[in-house]
N, C-alpha and C positions, 0 to 999 in steps of 0.2 A: 291635829291630835287634841281631843279637849277631856278634861276634866271636872267631874261635881263639885259643888263648895261643898254640902254636907248630905246627908244622904236621907235627912229627916222631911227632906221638899218641900223646906220654907223658900224654894223659888231664887236661891241664889244664882246667880249667872254663872255661865263656865268661862275659863278663861284657857287663852290658848299656850301651850307648854312650848317654850323655847329651847334646842338643845345648841348646848356652848359651842360642839363642832359644827353647827350648821346643818345638823341632819345628815340621815346617811345618800340623800339624792345631791349633796353639794358634794358629800365625798366620793358618791363615782364619779359624777362630774370632774374634781380634778385628776383623779387614777386616768379620765377618759382621757385630757386635755393631755397630760405626762406621754401616754403612750404615742399621744397624734404625732406629740411633737418630736419622740424618739424616730416615728415612721417617716416623714418628713425628713430627718437626718439623713437617714436610710433613704428614703428617693434620690435625695439631692444627690450621694453618692454615687446613687447605681446610673444616675444619668449624665453625671460629670464622663464616668466610666464607658458610657456606652456612646457618648458623642467623641471621645478622644477616641476610642475603636473605628467608630465611624469615619472618622477622617485620617486615619492612619490604614483603612482599607483604600479608601478612594484614594491616598497617596499611590499604593502599588499598583492601582489598576491605573491610575491615570500616568506613572510613569514609567516603572518597569517595565511592564507587560505588555506596552507599545513601543517600547525599545526593543525588544526581543522580538518582537513579531517585526518590526522592521529591517534589524539585521537580517532574521530570514530570509525575507521580501529579497534583499540588496543582493544575498546570497543565490537566493533563485533564480535573479535576473542574470548575476554571473553566469550562472549555469547554462542558463537559455540562449545571452548572445555566444558563448564558444561554443555551444552545439549547432547551433545558425552557421557561427563560422566554418565549422568542420564542414558540414554540408554542403555552404558554398564553396569551399577547396576540392572537395573532393569530388562532387557531382556538377558543379557551376548552375544549378535552379536558383534564380532568382529570387523565390519563396524562401529561402534559405538565408539570404543578404535582408529582405524585407525585417526578416523575423530575430535577425541579430541587431540590426537598428532600431527595431521595437522595444527588444529588452531594454535597451538604453534609454528610451523615451517612455516607458509605461512601468519597468520595474526600479530598476537603478536609482535614476535622478529624481525621480520622486523616495525611495524611501531614505537615499541618502540627507536630501533635505528634512527629511522627517527626523532620521539623527541630531539633525544639528539641529532643529526646534527643541527635541527631547533633551539634547545635552545640555540647554541651560539651568536644568535644575538637579543634573548630576551631581552628587559629592563626591564620585570616585576621579581622582585626578589622572591613573592609569587610563581610564574609558576615556576620559576626554584629549590624552593626547594619542590612543588608538584611533580616535575618529580625525584628530587633526592630520596625522600620518594616513588615510585612507584618500584623502584627497588627489596625491600628488601620485600616489600609486593609481590611481583610478584615471586620471590624465593618461599616464603613462600606455595602462591597458587599453586605454580608447584607441591613442593613437599608435600602437600596435597593430590592432584587433584592425582597424582602418588602413592598413599600411597591408597587412596580409589580403584585406579585400581585395583593396586595389591591383595587386599583382597577381593576382592567383590564377586568373583568369587571363593573364595577357601573353602575346606568345613569348618572351621571354623567360618566363617563369619555368619551362620543359625545356633546358639545353638539348637534350636528346631527341628530344622530338622534330629541332631547328637542326640539329645536323642530318639528319633522316633524310628531311623532306629537301635542304638547301644541298647538300652534300649527295648522298648516297642514292635517294630517288633518278636525280636526272642520268649518273652512270647507269643505274641498272635499267632504265629504260632505254638506254643508247645498245647496253649491251642483251636485252631482249629483240629490239631491231636488228642486231647481225644475226642473233640465232635463228629469228623468222624467215630474215633474207635468204641464210645458207640453206634450210627447209626449202625454200621456197623456189631454189633458184634453181634445181634439177641439172647446173654444169656439172655431173658428174664423166669423169676422162675414163672408167673401167669398166668393167664386164657390170654383170648384175648382182654378183656377190660381194663384191667390196661396196660396189652404189648401197645393198642391203646393210652392211656392218655399216658404212659411213651412216647414212639415215637413223640407224639405231643408237650411234654413239653421239648424234645431232638429238635427238628424243630424250636422250638419258640426262644430256646438258640442258636441254630444255627445262625437265622436268626439275633437276637439281635445282636449277638459279632461281624459278619459280617459287618452289620449296623453301629455297635458303631467305629469300625476298619475304614470303611471308612470314617465315619464323623471326628474323629481325623486327618487323615491324609490331608484330605482336608483344614482343620480349621488352620497346620500347614502351608499351601501352601498360604489359602488367610485370613486369621484371619477373619472370619465371626463370628459372636456374635452368628447368628443362627447356624450353624453346633456346635459351641460349645455345645448349650443350647441340640442339636439331640443328641451329643457323651453321655450328663450325663442321658441323657434319654434312650438310650438303653445300656447304661452300668447298669441303675436302671434295666432295664427289664431284663439283661444277669443275673444278679445278685438274684432277684425275683426268673428266673429260677430255677437255681442250688439250690435256698432251697427246692422248692417246690420237684425236682426230687430226693433231699437228704432227703426229707421228705418221701419218699415211697421206702427204701433200698430194701423191699422184692422182688418188681417187678424185680428188676435188679441180674445178673448174677457178678461173682466173678473181670472178668476181666471190668466189667462196671464199679464197685464199685470200683475198681485201680483206674481208668481214673477219674472220681468222685474225685476221691482224690487228683488227681492232680489238677482241676480244681478250685476246695475247695484252695488249696494251691496258685494257681498262682493269681485268680482274683486280693488277696488283692494287690499284688507286681503289676501287669497290670493298676490298676485305681490311684497304685503311680507315678510312672513313667510316666501316661499320663498325670495326672495332673501336673507335673513337666514338661513335654514338652508345655502344657496349659500355665504355669505360664511363660516360656522363649517365646514362641509366642507373650504373652502378653505385654512383657516388652519393653517398648520403645528403648531397645538398642539391640531388638530383631535382629536387621538385621546391623552389626558394621560399614560395608561399610553407609550404608543408614545413621547412627547417623552420622557419622564423616563427610558426606556431607553435613549432614543439620546443625551441630553444627558448624564446623568448614570452610568447602571448600565455600558454600554458602556467609555465612557472607563477606569473606576474597574477595570473587568473587564481592558481591555490594561494599565495600568499596574500590573495584578499581574503578567499574564504577562509583559510586559517584566523586571520584578523577579524575578522565578523566572525567567527565561530568563540574564539577568544573575548570578544567583545558582549557575546550574547550570554556565556558561561557566567563571564562576571558579573552582569546584571542579573541572570538569576541567580548566582549566590548572597549577594547585594539583599534580593529581594526576597528570598529565604529566609538570610541573619534578620530581615526587618519584621519579617511572618512572626517567626519565631521570639524578636522581643515583645511583636505585639502579643502574640499566644500568654508568653510570661504574665505581659501586664494585666490580660485578661482572666488569667485563670486569678490572680493576685486581687484584682476587684473581687471575683467572685466570692475567694475566703473571706477578703474584708466583710462583703456584704451578708454570707452565712453568716460570720460573727458577731453583726449589727443582728441580725435576725433572733440568733441565739439570744444577745444580752437583752432582746425587747422580749422573746419570750419568757427568760428569769424572771425580767422585772414585772412583766404582767402577771405571772403565774403567781408571785408575791404579792402583789395587791391584789388579784383578784382572792388569795385565801386568805388574806387580811378580809375582806370586806366581806368575804362566804361566811365567816363565822358571824355576822352580823344579820343573816340572811334566816328565815325560819325556819323549823323542820319540815316544813312540807315542802319546801323549796330540795331541802335535801335529798328527798325518797323521786321526786323528781328530777333531780341530777343521778341519783341512780335508776331510774330507768331510761334513761339516755344513754349509762354505759350499757344498761344491758341490750337496749338498742343499736350500739354500735357494734356490741359482739353477737348480735346477731341474735342472741335469746329472748328478747322480748316477742311474742308472737299476739299479745293480745293488749288491747287497750287498756289506758289507767285510769279506773273508777275517778268520775268527780262529785267531787264530796264538799267543792263550796261552789257558792253561788258569788262568786267576785272575780278578781284578776286571774286569781290562784288557777279557780275555776275554767274561766277563759285560755289560760297560758296550756291547761292540762287539755283541754279540746282541741285546740293548736297542734299540742304534743300528739297527740291519738291521729290527725290528720296526717300530721306532717310521717310518724311513721307508717301508714297505710300508703303514701305517694313513694316514700324513699324504697319501701320493700316491691312495689309497682315499678318502679325504673329501676331497680336492681334488675328483676326479673325484663327486661326492655333491655338493659344494656347488655344482659350475657345472649340474650339472642341475638344482638345484634353483633356481638365479638363472635359468635359462631357463626354467622353469613359472612363478615367480614376475612374469619380466617379459610372459609372456603373458595373465597373470591381469590386473596392470595393464591391461597395451594395452588387454581385454575391461572390467575397470572402469570405463575413461576413456571406452569406447564407450558402454557402460551411462548413466553421467553424463549425457554429451553428449544422448543420446536423452530423456532427463528434463528436462534446464536448457538453455538458451541458453549458448552458452562464455561469453560475458562475465560469466554468473551464475555458472555453475560456477567460473570462475576465481578469483572474490571469494568462494565457495564454501569453494574449499581453501586460501586465505589465512587460512581464522580466522573470519571477516567472518560477528559472530551473527548480528545480524538484516539482512535484505535488502530493503530496502522503497524504492521507488523511485516519484515522482511525474512523469508526461509531461504536457505541457500539449495537446498535440495529436496524435490516434492515430485510428486507423480499427479498427473493430471489425466483422468477422463470425461470424452463424451460419450455418448450414446443417442443416439435418432431411431426413431422405427420406421424402416423403410417402407415407403410410397403411403405416409400416414395423410397426406392431403388427399388423395383418392380414397383412403378409407372413412377419413371425415365426410366425405362427400355421398358415401353412399351407404350408411346407416344412420340412425337418429343420433341427435344430442346425448340424450341417458344413456342409453349403449357404450357410446364415445369415450363420456366421460368414466362410466363401470369399468369400460376395458383399460384404460390410462389406469384409475384408480389401483385395480388389481394388480397390473402389471407391475405400477410406480412401489408398491408397497413388498411387492416381490421383493425388490431391488432395495428397498430399505432396509428389510429385515436380513438380506446379505452385508448390507452395509452396517451395522451392527454387529454383524458375527465378525468381520472382517477388521473395524476398529477404525474404518474413514469418516469421513467428513464428507455430508453432501452440502453442494455448494446451493442448487439451485434446479431448477425445471425450467423448459419454458417451451409450451405445447407438448411436443413429445421427445422433448430431448431432454437430455437427463443427465446433468452435469457433477461429478465427486474429486475428493482430493486425497489423498493419503500423506502423511508427513508433518500436518500441519492442521490445529494449534498447537499439537505438543510435537515437538517432532520425533520420529521414529527410523532407525536405520533399515528396515524391512521395507520402507514404503511401497515402492517399486512390484516386489512380491506381493504385499497384501492386495497393492489393485490390480497385481495380473489375475489370484486368483478370483478377486469380485470379477473380471471380466468375463474369465471362463464362467462362473457360476450364474451372470448375465446369460450368458449364451444358452446353460444349461436350464432357467428358469423360463426361458423363451420356449423350449422344446418343450419344457412340464405344460405349460400353459398351451401351446398347441394342441397335444395331445390329450389333454383336458375338456378345451374348450371347438376344436376340430377347426382352427384357423392357421392359416397361413404367414403368420406374424415374423418377420428377422426383423435385426438390428444390424444398425453399423455399430460399431466401436472402433474409438480412435484413443491412441496414449502418447502421454510427451514427459519426460521428466527435466526437471533444471531447477531454477531459481523463479521466485513469484515473489509480489508483494500482495499480503493480505491487510483488510481490517473492515472497517464499519461504517457504510454512509448511510445519510438520510435521519429526519429526525422523528419525524411521525409513524412511517413504517420502516423499520430502521432493515438493513441487510447487510449481510458477511460475506462479501466478494473478494473473487482474486485477481489481478492482473499481472500483464508481463507478457515477452516472447513467446515463457512456455507456455501457457494458456494457448495463445494464438496459434502456435502449431499443432498442441493436441486436437483444438478444433479444427486446423486442415488434415491430419490423420483421419478425424471421423469423415468429414465431406469426401475426401482422395479414396477413401475405403471400400471393401466390398459389399453385399448383404452377408450374413452371417458370419464373418470375420471380424478378426480385432489386429486392427492397421496399426503399427508402434515406430516410433523415432529411429533413428540411429542409439541417438542417448538412452533411450528407455530399453532398445536391446541389447547396450554395452551392460547395463545394471542385472538382464535377468537372465544372460546367457552365463553357463552352460546349464541353468537349471531348467529351461525350459526349451520344450521344441519350435525353432522358426522357420517360416520358410522365407527365402530372400526374395521382394520384386523386384529389387535392383533400381533405379534412380528412376524418379517421376520429378516432373514438373508442380514445384507448390508455390501458390498465390503467393507473394511478396516476401520470398524465400527463393526460388529460383530451385535449379535440381538440387531433390533429398534422397540418400540411399533410404529405403524403408523395409520394413519389412510385415511378416504374418504371425504373430502368434498363435499357436495350434494349441499345444496340450503343454503340462511339465515333465521333464526327463522321466523317461523309466528307464529299468536294468536294459532294455533292450538295446535301447540308444543312446549310448552314453555320449555319443558327439555332442549332444544337445542340441541340434539344430537342422533342419535341411534345407537345401540350396538349390535353386530353379536357376536357368540362363537365362538371360534377357534383360531387358528394361520396360519397367513399368509405366 
């Protein structure tokens, strides 16, 4: 800035005017440096808090979480080894023995070694003491399991079988030989009537003895009370038959009498040793390996699992406490940062206010226009009245206004499109997962797995679908499945049930989860009856002969979400397997239900008793056909037919 020496134009030179404060530029520079220093303090504080939070999070991730995981792995290994040992004791199959040994090598020992490595960083003395006590218990458990495994399939493990084979069976063979010799001899001394009577008594003796021998052998194997009673009854019949034969010695020849003496001598010993075998089988130590497993191995396993559970619980508690502490520190750091930002804003406001008074009126006008723009009330460009920096600034402001309004319009369009896509993604997620499970998944819950004590599972399958798919075009086949399954889906919503999945022409649903309900069996029964009606309606509408098989079973299941890229909500358990067997063993156009399902539904529904059938993996099972809901005309609630299915 310059000033003239005089107005007369005598050519006096101009001189610069110096400001004592250094001018507006220097004042603005000092303000900027002050704000920069304050910002650096804020940045350093935030960095310190971030590094501390990161280190704390790493400690939680590298110490507590792996400890909980290793304890869980050890628990699973103990349960796996115990299951393998039980299979080896019960069935004697080598794969169960190998499974028990593999559990120690693959699960238990690596998990305990991992816990020892992680325990170096533990701060809880109680957990370190728990871990120290695990080693001796694990050694005891390993020795106990080894002893049970070594003894389980030896001859001396089952004392009742030893008595049966070494004492009872030789006498039984001698008695059978004597009876056969008496029958085959034909050396009868009296007439035809006496001969017929003697042969009838000998046949009765032979049958009673063979039946008693059979009952005793099966009792030693199964331990059923009714077989023991049957043995005693047959033994009584055999004794009476011998007495009756002995009462008419005149009808017997010499050889027959000598054989009768053998029977009279051997029968008491046969009864004595048989009762000894029965007593051994009824003893709680009839199976030494089973007894040791029940009294020692299982309690040791439960003690170890309890200690591992306590260790996991304590580690989780420590992790939660440290997480809460980290959370508090993080919140305090946020509050401090907010305070510093507020202080910086106040200081910046004061400095700006002080410096703003030194700016000319055109800048005030520009500031007012900026506020109008921020409020959305400025729709026109500001007039450019000067050809200087202020004019250039005004032009830049006008360009900015246009750009901001265009950006705002684009942002609104993007937001609307994002909202549409969000709604679409939400609907797709609800088509895959139940609403409660989807909500849990969105909250970040990692592994979703729940146990349900009582649900009802239904499988349905289109009969002859393979032949049908080969006889019609693919488009028609897909339309058929879509319409049939859409009808089933509508029924599903009506009864408040949960569809699990479809696989080809198979349709699977469940009642009683993810939200438990007491009437799940009735709801699934109504669904099954409705499915048959929908198939009948479809056939009437399209003139087709479609039929379905439906299988139902009730009981406990495990449900959870599996997968990472394509989620699926599925259920597992023996209840599911039996429901599938009910469908595959059912009849076309029928609803095949298990005994468990039948007990939950009677007498509200009418059933047809199918009797006992062979079910793969389960043996004989009694099953029923669900016919309809009970009406006033049949208050008994069921129809029964004789015979076995």
